[in-house]
N, C-alpha and C positions, 0 to 999 in steps of 0.2 A: 327173334324174340329179344325184348329189352332186358338188359342185365344191369342191375343197380348195385351200388357199393354197399357192403355190409358196414353198418354204422360203428359197431365196436372196433372192427378192424381199422376203419377210417380214423377213428380217434387216436389210434396208436401210430398212425403213419402220416402225420401232417407234413413232415419235413419234405422238402423238395427232393425229387428223384425217387420217391417210393412208388413202386408200381401199384401198390394197393391203395395209396392215398393220393390220387391225382388231384392237383389243385385246379379249381375252376374259377373263372372270373366272369362276372356279368357286368357289362358296361351300360352306360345310359339308364341307370336305375331311377333317375328322377323323372323319366318320361313315362308315357302311358304303357308301352309294351314292356320296357325294362322293369318297371315296378311290378307288373303283373307276373313276369317270370320269376322275380325274386320272391314274391308272395307265394307263388305255387311251390317253389323249391322248399321254402320253410314250412308251409302249411302241410305238405305231404311228405316231409323228410326225404326228399329225393337225393339230396347231397348233404353230407354231414357239414354243419356250420364250421367245423374245424378244417374243412377243405374248401371253404367258400369265401371268395373275395369279391368285392364289388368296387367299381370305380365311379367317381363323380367329378364333374368339372367344378362343383361348388366346394365349400370347405368341408373336408372329411371329419372335422372335429365339431361340426354343427350338432346341436342337440337332437335334431331329427333322426340322426343315425344311431342314437344311443341304444334304442331297443334292439336293433340287429347286432349291435356290438356285444350286448349282454348275452346274446345267443352264441357268441364266439366268432361271428363273421368279421373279417378284416375289411375296413374301408380305406381305400387309397384314392389319392387325387390323380386325375388323368384328364387332359384336355386334348381333343382331337387335332388341335393345331400345334401342339407341343410334342414333337417326336422324342426328344431326349427325356422329357418328363414321363412320357408313356413307357419308354424303355425301362426306366426305374420302377414304374408301377407294375409292369408286367413281369418282373423278375420272379422266378419260381413258379410261374403259372404254366400249366400244361394245356388246358383247354379254355379257350376264351370265346365268349359270345359277343360278337360285334353287333350292337343295336345300331341300325342306320341312323345317321345324323338327322335331327329334327329341323335343322336350319334350312328350310326350303328356299328362303330368300337367296341362298348361295347359288341356286340354280336359275334364278330369275333376274334378268332375261336370259336367253340361251347362252350357255357357257361351253367352251371347247373342252376337250378331254383333259381331266386333271385340274379343272378350274372351278368346278361346282362342288357339291357335296361329295363326289367321288374323290376329290383331293383329300378330304378329311378321312375317308375310308382307307385310301391308299396309305395315308400317314399311319393309321392303326396297323395296317398290314406290315409296313416297314418296321414299326416298333416291335411287333410280334416276332418278326424274323430275328431282329437284333437281340431280343430278350430271351430267345430260346423257347417260345411257345410252340407246342407240337401240333395243335389243331385249332382252326378258326371256324366258328359257326357264324354265318352272316344272315341277318334278317332282311331279306329283299321283299319286294312287293309282288303280290300274285296277280299280275296281268299278263295276258298272252302266254299262258303256260305251254300251249301246244304249237305256237307259231315259231318256226325256226328262225325267222327274221326279227323277232322281238316285237315289243309293243309300239304302237304309234303314239302312245300317251307320253307327254313331256315328263310326267311324274316318274316314268320308268327309266329315263335316260341315265341318271347317276347310278341307278341299280344295275343296269346292263353293263355299264363300264366297270363297276366294282366286281360283278360276277366274272367278267372277262379277265380282270386282273387276278382274281383267285384261281381261275383255271390255268393260268400260266405258271403257278407256283410249283416248284419241284422239291422244296425243302420243308414245306409245311402241308399237312393234309387239311382239307376244308369240307364244309357242308353248307350248302346254300338252302335256306329255308324261306320259301316264298310265302308270305303271309297274305291271306285274302284281304280284300278291302274291309276296313274296320266298320262294323255295324254302327258304331257310335258316331261315325262321321256322315251319316245319311243326310243331315241338313246342308252340308257343303255341296253335295251332289244335287240336292233339291233346291237349286237356286239360292244358296246361302240362306235357307229358311231360318227364321228366328223365333219359332214357337207361336203360341196363341196370340201374342202381341203383334205379330207380323200382319200388317194391314193388306198385303197383297192377296188377291184372289187368283191371279194368273201368274204362275211362276214360269219364267223362261228357262228352258234348257236347250242344249244343242244336240241332243240325241238321247236314245234310251236303249236298254237291253237288259237281259237277265244278269243279275249280280249275286254272287254267293256271299252275301254279307255275313261276317263272322265276328263275334264279340271279342273284345280285347282280352277278357279273362279266359275265354276258351283258348285263344292263341297263346296266351302266356303259359297255360298248363302244357299245351302240346309242345311248345318250344322248350320248356323246362325238361320234359320227359326225354326229348331228343338229346339235349345237352347232358343229362345225367346218365344216359345209356353208356355202359362200359364196353360194349361190343365195338367192333370196327366196321359194322355194317353201314355206317353213315359216311364213311370216308369217300370223298369224291362224288358225293350224291347231291343232286338238286331235286328238292321235293317241295310239295305245296301243302300247306295247312289251310283247310277250308271246310266250311259246312257244305253239304251237298244239295241243300235246297236253295233255289235262286228266285228272286223276284225283281221286276223292273221298277223303275222310279215311279211309274204310274200307279203301281200297287201301293207304294208308300204314301203317295198323295191321297189315295182312297182311305187309308187308315187315318191320316191326319184329318181329313174331312169328317170322318165318323167321330173322332175323339174330341175335336175342337168345335164342332157344330157349324162351322162355316165351310162352304164349298172351296176346295183348293184344287185348281185346275193346272195342268201342265201344258205348255205350248212349246212345241219343237220349232226352233228357229235356226237360221244359218249361223255358222261360227262367227261371221262378221257382225250379224245382228246381235248375237249374244254379247260379243265384246263391247259394242257400242252401248247397249243397254246397261250392262253392269258397270261400265266405266262412267257413263254420264248420268245415269239415273239412280244408281245404287252406291256410287262413290268408291267402287273397287278400283285399285290401281290398275291402269291399262296393262302393264307388264304382267301382273298377276292374272288378269282376265285372259290374256293371250296365251299364257302358260297353261292355265287350267282347262281351257276350252277343248283341247285335244283329248281330254279324258272322255268326253262324250262320244267322240268318234271311236274310241277304243271300246266303250260299252256297246255301241251299235254293232261292232264286230264280234260281240260276245266274249271279249277278252276277260271279263270278270266272272265268267260262268265256269264253275268247277264241278260239274256233275260226276266226273270220273276221278275225284280225289277223296277216297275213303279214309285216308290216314288219320285225320283228326278225330273222326268218329270212333275209330278203333282205339285210339289212345285214350280218349275220354271215357270210353266204355269200361276201361279197367277201374275207373273210380265211380262207376254207376252214374255217369253223366252223359247227356246228349248235347250237341251244340245248340246254344240258345237261338231261337228263331228271331228274325228281324222284327217281326210283329211285336214280340215281347219287349225288344229293346226300344222301339219307337214308343210304346205305351209307357214304359218306365221313364223315359226322358221327358215326355210331354207332361206326365203326371207330376214329376218333380219340378218342372217349370211352373205349372199352375200353382203348386203349393208355395213356391218362392217368387211369385210374380212381383217384380219391382225391386227385388232384393239382390238380384244376380246380374251377371253380364250376359253376353250372347249365349244362345243355346249350345254352340260349340265354341269354346274359348280359344282353341288352338287346333291346328291341322293335325 
C-alpha cells in the first residue's frame, strides 16, 4: 500500500535529517517526463512543496520557475556533466529522481561503457553518493522487460548500463522505473511522419509489433506516486509503468488514414534498406538511422508489449483515471497540427 507524507507534519520538518520530512528532488524538470512528474506532484499534493526540490541545467533564477517557487519549491542548478556542482545541489536531499538524459546524440554512433548518456547518469550517481542521498529513482525505458539478456534496441544500451551500475550500489538504495514507449512519439516510429502535410503515402519501417504506448502525463503521475511513497517497498525494485493495451504501427497508420483522408501505407523493409532510404531520401543523418533502426527489431520481438504490467492502471485508478489510449493521443496530435498548419515545426520536435 502506498503511504504518503502528512502535509502539516511535513511543513514542520523541512530541515535535513528529519525522518518525517524527507527532502525529494526531481531532476530534468525542463523535459517532457520531468515536467509531467513535477506537475503531478503539485497538482495532487503528493509531496509538500516545503520538502520538494527541483534541479535544472538552465538558470534557476529564470522567471519560468517563479510560479513553483511561490509554492515553496526550491530550484537548484545541476548539470549532469558537473559532478562537484551536483554534489552541492544534492546536499540535504534524501530521495532523488534521476530523469534519464535527453541527449541521445551522446549515444550516436555506438559508444563504449561510460562514454554515452550512461556517463552522465553515472555522474549523477557519484554525486548522490558524495552528497548523502539515500535513495535514487531512475527512469529507464520499458523495452524487453522479461528478457534476461536485455533489449536489442540501441536506445536501451545506456539504460542497461545505468541499471547495472545502480544494482552494484551498496550504500544507496535504488528503484528502477521502466517507462513504456511514449505515446506522443508515435510519429518517430511511423517513419518520422510529419502530419497531414507529409506527402508520402508509403512509409518505410524496418519491423512492427504490438507496443503498449503510454502517455507522458500518465507516466508522470505514476512516477510521482512511486517517488512520494514513504514505504520501503520500492527499495531494490525494477518495475514497469505501462498501459496494458497494445497496438502495432499498422494500427496507427490506419488511424492516420481515417483522420487525414489520404491513405497511409506501411511497407516493411530490411534494416539496410531503411537506413539507405532515410539517409539519402529523407535527409536523416546516417548515424541516427543506424542507431534507430534496431528499435524495429525490438518491436518485432514484442519488446514494447506490456500486457502483464498492471501497476500504472492501479496507480491511476486511485485518482479515477485510466491510461489514455493511443488512438486518443493520435487524434489529439493530428487535430492540433491541422489547427496550426503552417505555424509550427515538425509534428514531434524532439525525441
